[in-house]
Each structure stands twice: as C-alpha cells, then as structure tokens.
PALUM-677819 format. One line per 3 residues: number of its first residue (from 1); their letters; for each residue x, y, z of C-alpha. Coordinates in pm, 1 decimal, m for minus. Layout:
<nodes>
NUM = a = X:Y:Z  ...
</nodes>
This chain:
<nodes>
1 = mgn = m0.1:0.6:0.1  279.3:239.1:89.7  457.7:191.1:m243.6
4 = sly = 130.6:234.8:m430.8  59.6:566.0:m260.1  413.4:686.9:m332.0
7 = lha = 399.3:590.1:m698.0  72.7:776.6:m757.4  124.6:1075.6:m527.1
10 = dlm = 215.7:1304.0:m819.1  m41.0:1169.3:m1066.3  m287.7:1450.9:m1118.7
13 = vsv = m531.2:1303.1:m1376.7  m635.2:955.8:m1480.1  m818.5:949.9:m1812.4
16 = rca = m1064.9:669.9:m1871.6  m1089.4:555.3:m2234.3  m1304.5:255.6:m2323.5
19 = tyn = m1282.0:132.4:m2678.4  m1424.3:m150.8:m2888.4  m1405.5:m174.4:m3266.6
22 = hap = m1325.9:194.3:m3306.7  m1059.5:149.1:m3575.8  m1182.4:445.9:m3787.0
25 = yir = m1168.7:678.1:m3485.0  m922.9:556.1:m3223.0  m613.5:724.4:m3367.1
28 = qcl = m779.6:1067.1:m3353.0  m887.9:994.4:m2996.7  m537.7:897.3:m2884.6
31 = dgf = m387.4:1199.9:m3058.6  m614.9:1418.3:m2848.7  m457.7:1267.1:m2534.9
34 = vmq = m91.8:1277.1:m2625.5  m111.7:1639.2:m2749.0  m210.8:1762.9:m2401.1
37 = ktn = 28.3:2024.5:m2263.8  38.0:2011.2:m1886.5  266.3:2101.8:m1595.7
40 = frf = 152.7:1784.6:m1414.8  161.3:1413.7:m1476.9  m138.3:1236.4:m1627.0
43 = evi = m203.2:896.9:m1776.7  m467.4:741.4:m1995.9  m611.6:400.5:m1914.8
46 = vhd = m716.7:263.0:m2253.5  m934.6:m44.4:m2219.2  m968.3:m242.4:m2542.2
49 = das = m1252.9:m489.9:m2508.8  m1122.8:m751.8:m2750.6  m1166.2:m547.2:m3066.6
52 = tdg = m1163.4:m739.7:m3393.9  m1113.5:m455.8:m3644.3  m756.4:m342.9:m3580.9
55 = ttd = m826.6:m107.9:m3288.8  m597.4:m316.5:m3067.3  m302.4:m266.6:m3304.5
58 = vvr = m342.3:111.3:m3292.6  m365.8:111.4:m2914.0  m51.9:m100.7:m2892.5
61 = eya = 131.2:134.3:m3130.6  53.3:439.2:m2914.0  133.6:253.9:m2591.1
64 = ery = 480.5:179.1:m2732.0  535.0:536.1:m2854.4  398.2:706.7:m2540.5
67 = pdi = 456.6:461.9:m2255.6  435.9:732.0:m1988.8  89.0:836.5:m2103.5
70 = ikp = m92.7:548.8:m2268.2  m153.9:257.9:m2027.3  m340.8:m14.7:m2213.1
73 = mye = m567.3:m292.0:m2085.6  m632.4:m571.9:m2335.9  m908.3:m827.0:m2314.7
76 = qtn = m891.1:m1166.7:m2480.2  m1270.0:m1198.3:m2494.7  m1533.8:m927.6:m2502.3
79 = qys = m1618.6:m848.7:m2138.7  m1903.6:m605.9:m2192.1  m2125.1:m888.6:m2318.5
82 = vda = m2053.2:m1118.5:m2024.6  m1964.8:m911.1:m1717.5  m1994.4:m538.1:m1781.8
85 = kgm = m2002.2:m454.4:m1410.2  m1686.5:m650.1:m1338.7  m1517.5:m496.3:m1641.9
88 = ner = m1598.5:m143.8:m1524.0  m1471.4:m221.8:m1174.9  m1138.8:m342.3:m1317.1
91 = ins = m1100.6:m29.1:m1530.8  m1194.9:202.7:m1244.7  m942.3:35.9:m1013.6
94 = rlv = m670.9:175.0:m1242.1  m790.7:536.6:m1206.7  m561.5:655.2:m928.2
97 = gky = m508.1:1021.6:m1014.6  m648.3:1306.3:m806.8  m894.9:1381.7:m1087.2
100 = vai = m1064.6:1174.2:m1354.3  m1147.5:1268.2:m1712.5  m1333.9:1046.5:m1961.2
103 = ceg = m1321.0:1009.0:m2337.0  m1434.9:698.9:m2523.9  m1251.4:572.2:m2827.9
106 = ddy = m1489.5:716.8:m3085.2  m1474.7:1072.7:m2942.6  m1176.8:1306.6:m2917.6
109 = wtd = m1033.1:1619.8:m2754.7  m942.7:1920.3:m2970.2  m770.7:2163.3:m2729.5
112 = pdk = m416.9:2078.8:m2614.6  m475.2:2287.5:m2300.5  m801.5:2116.2:m2199.9
115 = lqk = m668.9:1922.5:m1901.3  m449.9:2211.7:m1783.2  m740.7:2455.9:m1786.4
118 = qvd = m971.5:2217.5:m1598.9  m714.4:2113.4:m1338.8  m612.5:2474.7:m1280.4
121 = fle = m972.1:2557.8:m1202.9  m1033.1:2262.3:m972.8  m705.8:2312.0:m788.8
124 = thp = m792.7:2673.9:m710.5  m1158.7:2602.4:m630.9  m1168.2:2307.4:m391.3
127 = dys = m1542.3:2345.7:m325.4  m1610.8:2234.0:m684.5  m1649.0:1865.8:m760.6
130 = mcy = m1643.3:1895.7:m1137.6  m1597.1:2128.0:m1431.9  m1696.1:2070.4:m1792.0
133 = hav = m1692.4:2258.2:m2121.5  m1870.8:2300.2:m2451.4  m1847.2:2023.7:m2713.4
136 = nyi = m1906.4:2001.8:m3086.6  m2135.3:1722.7:m3200.5  m2014.7:1583.6:m3529.6
139 = kdg = m2161.8:1348.0:m3786.7  m1981.6:1226.5:m4096.6  m1699.3:1467.6:m4020.4
142 = mvi = m1923.9:1774.9:m4004.0  m2023.9:1976.9:m3698.2  m2400.5:1952.4:m3663.2
145 = rnd = m2436.8:2144.9:m3338.9  m2257.0:2281.4:m3035.9  m2385.7:2221.6:m2684.6
148 = rls = m2267.2:2559.8:m2550.0  m2478.1:2653.9:m2249.7  m2360.7:3013.1:m2227.4
151 = eke = m2099.4:3248.3:m2369.6  m1964.7:3299.8:m2019.4  m1847.5:3070.1:m1740.1
154 = cdv = m2124.6:2985.5:m1495.4  m2222.1:2739.2:m1226.8  m2469.6:2457.9:m1292.4
157 = svv = m2723.4:2328.6:m1042.7  m2841.8:1979.5:m952.0  m3185.5:2064.7:m1094.9
160 = qmi = m3029.7:2154.6:m1430.9  m2841.7:1824.5:m1434.6  m3156.1:1622.2:m1365.6
163 = rgg = m3365.2:1809.2:m1619.9  m3088.0:1757.6:m1876.2  m3137.3:1384.9:m1865.7
166 = gyf = m2772.3:1294.8:m1922.4  m2744.6:1521.2:m2227.7  m2683.8:1841.0:m2036.7
169 = cst = m2307.5:1795.4:m2062.6  m2105.1:1561.9:m2277.4  m1912.1:1299.4:m2082.1
172 = nsl = m1589.8:1367.0:m2274.8  m1589.5:1719.8:m2136.1  m1589.7:1625.1:m1768.4
175 = cfk = m1302.4:1653.4:m1522.4  m1388.6:1566.7:m1163.0  m1264.3:1447.7:m824.4
178 = qnl = m1153.0:1086.3:m827.9  m1268.1:1010.1:m472.5  m1631.5:1082.9:m567.3
181 = ymn = m1608.7:851.4:m866.0  m1485.9:568.2:m647.7  m1766.8:600.2:m392.4
184 = ppk = m2089.8:583.3:m593.2  m2426.4:603.0:m417.7  m2682.2:326.7:m440.0
187 = ykq = m2881.5:492.8:m719.3  m2572.4:507.7:m942.2  m2496.6:142.6:m874.2
190 = mad = m2854.6:53.8:m974.7  m2830.1:234.9:m1309.1  m2755.0:43.0:m1629.1
193 = tgd = m2569.8:341.9:m1775.2  m2318.1:560.2:m1595.4  m2317.4:910.2:m1746.5
196 = fpl = m2643.9:1055.5:m1617.6  m2624.3:932.6:m1255.4  m2255.3:1030.5:m1245.5
199 = qih = m2335.1:1390.3:m1336.0  m2605.7:1405.6:m1068.8  m2375.8:1248.0:m809.1
202 = lal = m2103.0:1500.8:m876.4  m2346.8:1793.7:m864.2  m2482.2:1673.0:m530.4
205 = ngk = m2131.9:1662.6:m382.4  m1989.4:1998.1:m479.4  m2032.6:2289.0:m714.8
208 = vry = m2014.9:2241.7:m1090.9  m1853.5:2493.1:m1324.1  m1930.9:2524.4:m1695.3
211 = mpe = m1657.6:2655.7:m1928.6  m1770.6:2802.1:m2263.9  m1460.6:2698.3:m2460.7
214 = tma = m1520.8:2416.7:m2709.1  m1249.3:2162.7:m2632.8  m1376.4:1827.2:m2762.0
217 = cyr = m1593.3:1652.5:m3019.3  m1866.4:1398.2:m2959.3  m1924.0:1169.6:m3253.4
220 = vma = m2292.9:1114.7:m3327.2  m2392.0:769.0:m3450.4  m2045.1:619.8:m3446.1
223 = agg = m2058.7:244.4:m3493.6  m2111.4:81.4:m3155.0  m2198.4:411.6:m2988.2
226 = wsa = m2506.4:485.4:m2779.7  m2641.1:746.5:m3022.5  m2632.0:488.3:m3302.6
229 = kan = m2833.5:246.7:m3089.8  m3083.2:516.6:m3005.5  m3125.6:612.5:m3370.2
232 = kei = m3196.5:252.2:m3462.7  m3448.4:230.2:m3177.3  m3281.4:m73.7:m3028.4
235 = ipm = m3248.1:65.6:m2678.4  m3454.7:m188.1:m2479.9  m3756.3:m72.8:m2283.7
238 = ahf = m3586.7:m227.3:m1981.6  m3346.0:67.2:m1992.6  m3626.4:315.6:m1933.3
241 = lnm = m3779.0:102.7:m1661.0  m3435.3:84.2:m1495.9  m3412.2:462.9:m1514.9
244 = kew = m3742.0:493.0:m1335.9  m3619.2:267.8:m1057.5  m3285.6:438.5:m992.7
247 = mqe = m3438.0:783.1:m1012.9  m3691.2:685.6:m748.0  m3398.5:572.9:m536.0
250 = lns = m3234.3:910.4:m605.5  m3546.2:1082.7:m476.5  m3530.0:870.5:m162.7
253 = etk = m3159.4:936.1:m101.1  m3208.4:1311.4:m145.5  m3513.9:1304.2:86.2
256 = grf = m3746.4:1448.6:m172.1  m3556.1:1774.2:m219.5  m3584.8:1738.2:m598.9
259 = qsv = m3900.3:1530.5:m612.9  m4095.2:1733.8:m868.3  m3810.3:1753.0:m1121.0
262 = iyy = m3724.6:1387.1:m1071.1  m4078.9:1264.7:m1122.6  m4136.5:1502.7:m1410.4
265 = fiv = m3838.3:1341.9:m1580.7  m3969.9:992.7:m1505.6  m4315.6:1056.5:m1651.1
268 = slf = m4163.0:1243.2:m1947.8  m4005.3:914.2:m2056.5  m4356.8:786.0:m2128.7
271 = fhp = m4547.1:1108.3:m2198.7  m4689.5:1004.8:m2531.9  m5043.5:872.4:m2479.1
274 = tkk = m4988.6:572.2:m2706.1  m4739.3:441.1:m2448.7  m4984.7:438.9:m2160.8
277 = klf = m5001.7:60.4:m2148.5  m4643.3:35.5:m2023.7  m4774.6:86.3:m1672.4
280 = prq = m5110.4:27.4:m1512.0  m5319.6:345.1:m1527.1  m5310.1:392.5:m1152.8
283 = eyl = m4927.7:379.7:m1147.6  m4916.4:662.6:m1401.3  m5148.6:867.9:m1186.9
286 = slf = m4937.2:791.1:m878.3  m4624.6:914.5:m1055.7  m4795.0:1231.9:m1175.5
289 = rki = m4922.0:1314.6:m828.5  m4564.8:1344.2:m703.3  m4513.6:1651.9:m922.9
292 = sif = m4603.7:1979.4:m757.2  m4731.0:2257.2:m983.2  m4589.4:2497.6:m724.3
295 = srd = m4234.7:2369.4:m760.5  m3977.0:2630.6:m855.9  m3763.7:2359.5:m1017.1
298 = lpl = m3995.8:2325.1:m1316.5  m4065.7:2591.7:m1580.3  m4426.2:2683.8:m1653.4
301 = rsk = m4435.8:2488.2:m1982.7  m4330.3:2168.3:m1798.6  m4601.4:2217.4:m1538.9
304 = yra = m4858.5:2269.9:m1813.5  m4741.0:1955.4:m1993.2  m4754.3:1748.5:m1674.9
307 = lky = m5102.9:1874.9:m1593.5  m5227.5:1803.7:m1947.2  m5112.9:1444.0:m1940.6
310 = flf = m5227.2:1392.8:m1583.3  m5580.6:1484.5:m1693.6  m5547.5:1260.5:m1997.9
313 = fkw = m5454.8:956.8:m1791.0  m5706.5:1039.6:m1520.9  m6000.8:1053.0:m1757.4
316 = ssk = m5889.0:798.4:m2018.7  m6052.9:457.5:m2021.9  m5889.0:180.4:m1822.7
</nodes>
C-alpha cells in the first residue's frame, strides 16, 4: 500500500478511455490525449474490449510510442457482453489520479490545453467537484451542433443536471474528483448506464462549473456508440424502466428535495399517450401526483405539460 501511494502521489489526472471496434476513430482519440500540454503528470487508461477490427493494433502502437501516457488494458474476450459490471470495476481500479477525465474511443479532444485549464480551475476552487466545457457534435466529419450553455463561465445546479437527462453535458468534457467517482451512491450502482447518474452524483457533492470553450468533439452515430443504438431504436424498454427505478432511489436518497423535477423526468419518458399501457393506469397517476405545480424547479411549460397528461390519464378509459 505504501509503495502504491508513493507511486501515484504526483499523478494529477487519470483519463478513462473505453474502446471496442473503433478502428476508424481511435487514432484521432489517442492523438487528443498525447497532445495535451500540462505542468503535471497524467495517464490514460485505454481499455480495449477484444476489438476485432484493428483497434488493438493502434492502441498497442501508441502505448509503445507514449509509454508514460498510454496505459493499455487488453481483453482476450469481449467483457461487456458477459460481465460489464466486473469490467468497469477493473477499469476504475486503475484510475488513481487526483482527478478523472473520460473520453471513449470514438470521441476526441481538440484543445491541447483542455486538461491544464480544468485542473487549474479545480485546484484553485476546492469546493467544486467537477468542471466541464462546450463540445461540438459531429456526424460524418461535419459539426451539426454545439452544446454551448452560455458564452460565459457559470455554475450549474443539480436541478439543471436532472432536467438535462444525461445530455446536459457531454461525458468527454468532464473533469472531476476521483474520490467521488470511487464512492458511488446506491442509485448510481442501480443504473444500467453511468453518465447521467454520475453527473447528478457530482453535482450533489460539490459545485459544478461550466466553461464556454469548445475543447472536444462527440461523434454522433459512431458504430457501436449509444447514439447509433438510439437512432436505430434498439435501446430496450428495460433501460427506461431501470431509469425509473434508480431515479426513485435518487429521490429517496435526497429526501425528496428534488421530487418534482425527478418525477417530471420519469413521466416524461412515457409522456406520449400511445405508451400508456407500459404501466397500469393507476401507477401513471401515482407518478404524476408526485409533481407539484408549485415547484420552482420546473418551468411553466413543464407544469402545463404534466397537468395536461395527468388529466389525460385520469379521464382515459382503463
């Protein structure tokens, strides 16, 4: 234990990079890491989940060229399909820096000062748990939108994170305290995806700062990516039911402080009337009743929408 602490005492950032069959993209991703200009030590844990398209060869090439930065993990068989939880635990055990940043193998960073800017902020603002920045969304090599929240730096609230539904900030823009990542609450452990509950967890345990500089790109509909699955409508309904369960646990753990915005998000997953058979009618009504029209956490249009669908489900036939 003593040697381990000594070896990692000066490691400021551990970057988590998961990749699988990202051959068309992985080189650009790795270039974004090795171009970082910092006055501190960082390393990138690249987990290759038994790729079959040549991704592994590229990772090995960069690990040999940049052994102080690129730290590979190679799988012989695909672990996501057999033990995703165990796989994630093994990757996370390698994240021993003071801060953690994330970028998957099909996304990439564009600013060589990204890590330096984020670490400088967190080091001088210890009451902040996380900072993040604007990101370009690209498709077929073209920028299709930018997720800039504001032209100026600003703080972001827990309510904004919940209402954003995991899309409020791109995961490859985050830099956050490692100790929070390693001690997830029950609701995060229940979730079948990590980005959304992670953002909420970080916002609940410190302030969050938004930076307006665009310093990364998120690739929309990359092969094997979540956006591609969503576009093909192959995200299983079990995912949405899981989201309902862990968000109800979130409401319990936060003692109802964000109840209206949490339950508004839950019912918004199934707002369309044609989906009303997913739950018994009375369960829908029970969920709606947990939303207060007097809540300051919801804008007027959201309250109107919730009331409209509450009346629809209340008076619709069983």
